[in-house]
Every structure is written in C-alpha cells, then in structure tokens.
N, C-alpha and C positions, 0 to 999 in steps of 0.2 A: 470487627468480624471481616474474615478472608472472604474474597469472590472467588467464586470456583472458575475454571478454566473457560468454561460456557459464558459464564456472565461476563468476562473480560474481553470476549470476542466483539468487535465491532463489525457489522456488514461493510462492503465496499461503497454501497449506496448511501450509509452514514458517515462513512469516512470522507466520501466527496461533498456531501452536505456542509458538515463541519468546515472542512478545509475551505469551501467557499463561504461561509457564513464568517469565519475567522479572519482570513487573509485575500479574499475576494478573487480566487485563483480556482481556474477549473482544471480538475486533475482527472486522467484517465485510468481506466483498470489497469492498465499495462504499466504505469508509475506506480500506481500501489503494489503492484504484484511485486515490482522490481526493487523498490524500497525494502517491503517485506523480508524479502530474500537476502537483501544486502543485511538485514537486521539480525538474520538467524530465523525467521518466521517462514518455515518452508511447510504449505500444506500438503502440496501433493504437485505431482509432476503434470506440466502442461500436455494436453492430450492433442492441441492444434499445433503442433511442430512444423517448421517449416519443410518443404522437402528439398530444399537444396541448401548446400553448407553455406552460400556466400551469403544469405540473405541478412540484412541490417536491420537490427530494430531500432527504434529512436530512443535515445537515452534520456532521463528525467531529468529537467535542467535543476539547477541548485536550488534556485528559491522555491520550487515546488515540491524537491526533497525535503528541504527543512519544514516547510508546512507539512508534510505527511509523516514526517517523524514527531513533529508537537503533536497529531493528534493521536498517533499511536502512542504516546506516553499519556494523553489525555485519558485515553481508552484501557491504560494499563495493561498495554499488549507488548511494551518493550519496558 
C-alpha cells in the first residue's frame, strides 16, 4: 500500500524527537529546514528574513546533518 504525501510528512517536533532518541543529538528547526531544503523539500519561503544582507546563519554540523537525513529517510520524506 502506498503512502499519501500527507501520511509521509513528519512534523518538526517528530523529527526532533526521533533524532534525539536515535542519536542523542538535539537539533533545531533551523537545522531541519536547512537539510530539507538541501534535499529538495522546500515547503514555503521564510517570512522572517533578515533585514540586512550580511546576516550569517549558523550552518548545520555534519553529524547533525547525517542524523536528520536518516530521520527523513525513516519517515519516507526523501
């Protein structure tokens, strides 16, 4: 039986809980959004954009990136 697109989507809270349970890493919504965008899952444009162009966002560390990717695969989002 195939999953519908709504059934295969996990919330940010579900992703954070699963990453914490599996790899004992705490991840932020920012890191999840960065990895989803990197994987081609762009849901909508951010409405809280920085007002200055030289604003620097923290980048997701590699170990957290791998953990988030594994969770996205688990939830069949990628």
